[in-house]
N, C-alpha and C positions, 0 to 999 in steps of 0.2 A: 581418425584418419586412418588409425591402424585396426580398425575394426573389420573383421573377416565377413560378415553379413553387408556390410556397406561395399566393400570390396566387389563382392560377387553381384550387387544388385546394380551399382554404378556402372558395371561390364555388361551385365545384361539390360538395362534400362536406364541409360544417363539421362535421359529426359525426368526422369523421375529424381533426380538427385539435385537438391538446393544448396545455394552457396548459405551458409549462415555466419554470423558474429556474435561472439558471446562477450558480454561486458567483461572488460579487464578486471583482474583483481584490486580490490578496494576502490574500482569507480564506483560502484552503486547503481542504483536505479531509481529514478522518478515517477513517483506514482500519485493518482489521485485518490482521495478518500472523502468518503460521505460520512458525517457522524450526524445523526440526529438523537436529541435529548431535550429532556426537561430544561429551559432555561432558569439556571440557579447561580447563585452567588460560586463563584471559584470555579467555575465548569472549566473556563479556557488555561485558569493555572492548574488544575488539575490534567487536563489533558495535554498540555505542553511539557508537565512536568515528566508525565508519562513517556511520550515521547523523547525526553531527553534521557532518562533510565535506562531506555533500551537501544540507545547509542544510534537513534536516528535523528534526523534536521528537518525541522519546518521551513520550507522554501516560501510558502505563501498560505495565506489562511484569508476565506470570505466566511462572512456570517449573516444569515437571514433569520430573521423573527418570523415565525409563523403567527399572522395578524391573530389576536386575543386568543391564543390558547395555550400560553405560556411555556410554548417549545420554542427551538432553535435548531436550525439546519448548518452546519458548518462543512465547506469545503476545503479539504487540506492538500497542498502540494507537498509530499514528503520526498526525502532521500533514504533509502534504507539500501542495506548491503545486499541483499539478496531476498528471495521472497518467502525463507522459510522466516525471516526476522518480520517480514510485512504480517505473515500469518500469525505469528506471536503477537504482535502490536495490535491488529485487530480484534483478536481475543482478549486482551486485557482493556482494550477503549471500550468493547461492547459490555465490559464487567464492571465498568465505572458506574459509582449511583447516578439514576437519572438518565442513563444513556440507552435508548431503545434499539439504535442500530448504528453499526461501525462496520463499512464494507469499502471494498474498492469501485473504483469506477471506471468503466471503462472498460 
């Protein structure tokens, strides 16, 4: 609110200024993540351990086996502190053995 450019813009073009709300410090963000991987022993344990090590939280998990392919697709609802944490987490998930894709949904 103390930005000079914003003050000039809102004075000249008030219709271009939108109200925004930032998350409260410590409140975190809920995000949906898709992980595609080879269906292997301990995959879920490796994923959930990594999420816990990164200090994020699992709120929900859904899994689908891709028929006769030896592959699995996991949809996870996670709570992260910020999008920097999410980016780091996605990179580490993508690097797990057998994981071919880890990305944010939506």
